[in-house]
N, C-alpha and C positions, 0 to 999 in steps of 0.2 A: 208250693204255696205261692200265690200271686201277691206281690207287694202293691200296696195302694199307690196311686200316682201322687207325686208331690202337688200340693196345691194349698189353698187357704185352709181347708179342713184339716189336712195333715199337719200344717204348722201349728195350729191351735192345739191339737192333740199332743204334739211334742212338747210344747211349752207347759202343758198341764202335768206331764210326767216328770220333767226335769225341774227341780227347784232352782231358782236363780242363784248364781254364785254370790255368796256373802263372804266378804273379806273377814277373816278372824280378827278378834280384838287382840291387843298386845298380851293381855292376860291369858287368853286361849292359846296364843303362840307359845308363851312361856310354859304353860302347863303341858302342852304337847311335847315340848323338849324334855321336861322333867319326867314325863311318863316313860320315856325311852331309857334314861339313865340320870343319875345325880349330876348336877352342875354346880360349880362355885358361883357366887353372886357375880363376880367380875366376868366370868365366862358367859353366864346367862344374859347379862346386860349387853355384852359384846355381840352375841348371836342375835339378840332382838334388834340391835342397831343395824346389823348387817341385813336384816330383813325389812328395813325401812321404817322402823319405829324410832321416833326422835329420842335422842340420848336421855333427856330429862324424864320423858315418859317411861322409857325402858327402866331407868333406875328406880322410879316410883313403883312400877309394877314389881320389880325384883324385891324392893324393900317390903312391900305389902305381902308378897308370897313368903318371904323369910319370917316376917312377923307372925303370919298365920300358920307357920309350920310346914308349908309345902316345900320350901327350900331351906337347906341347912348346910353351912360350910363345914360343920363338924361331921355330919353324915357323909358329905362328899369326900372329905379328907380321909375318913376311915375306909370308905369304899375304894378310893384310889390307892391307898396304902396297901390294902389287901391284894388288889389286882396287880400292882407292880411287884410286890413281894412274891406272889405266886408266879410271876413272869420272870423271876430271876434277877430283880434289881435290888440293890442295897439301900441302906438308910440315907446315904448322902444324895443319891440320885433322886429318891422320893422327896426328900426335903427341898431340893433345888426345884423340882417340878412343881411342887405345891406352892412355893414362894414365887418363883419367877414366871411360870406359865399361867398359873391359876390365881395369883394375887392374894393368897391367904395370909393372914397375920401370923406372927411368930407364936402367939398363944395357941391358936387353933392347930398349928403344925405340931407344937410341943405336946399338946393334949393327944393328938392322934398317934404320935410316935410313942408316947408313954403308955397308951392303951393297947398298943400292938402286942398280941399274945404269941407271936411267932418267935422263932429262934434264928437270929441273923446268922450265927455261926453255922448252924445246921443247913440253912439255905445256901450259904456260900460253899460249904463242903459238897452238898448235893450237886450244885451247879458245876463246880470244878470236876467232880467225878463224871458227870454226863458230858461236858464239853471238852475236857482235857484229861482223859483217863491216864494218858502217858505221863502226866505230871507226878503221879504217885510211884512211878518206877524208879525215881531217883535221878533222872536225866536233868541236868541243870537248865538246859535250854527250854525243855518242856515245862519245868517249874516256873521259869521266868515268864513264859507266855501265859501260863495259867494265872500267875500273880497279876500281870498286866491286865488280863481279861477281867478279873474280879475287881480290880481298882477302877477300870472304866465303867463297870456296872454299878459302882457306887458303894462298894464295901470298903471299910477302912483298911489300912495297912495291917493293923493287928488282926482283924477278922480274916483277911486274906491269908496271912501267914499261918494263923491257927488252923484254918481250913485245910491248907496244904500240908501241915505238919502231921496230921493224923492220917492213918492209912484208910482207904475207902472201905465201907462196910461190905 
């Protein structure tokens, strides 16, 4: 197949086929981010600002999307809590991430934690069984390593001890 020679006729045809690049509005940018996954209000405003949207305009867009139900800190907290719990993280880790990294209020965090239907003890026990199975053999060093691991993952001392006290299923 022979390609047409570049020239004035070719340039006109190319312009007709390709629509001109239109810069998305801040609302379109925010919705594009929200279609991929939930975001907290603070996170969404920060990402819009990183993409060149003025801070006041970004905050106005985020407020409007929250008011219209497109963005919800409660939904975000629930989704992040489920994701972190299934990834082997405990309640203290999740609380800290929601508060410090995502800027959620104590009320939203408490509501998400109270609404969690999982069993933290069972999660800790399963994690210890998978990552440190030797801890259940009675070796003190192995138990200490497993205990430290669970504490670093955000489980309380009581949860970690209880998880290691029971023999694995």
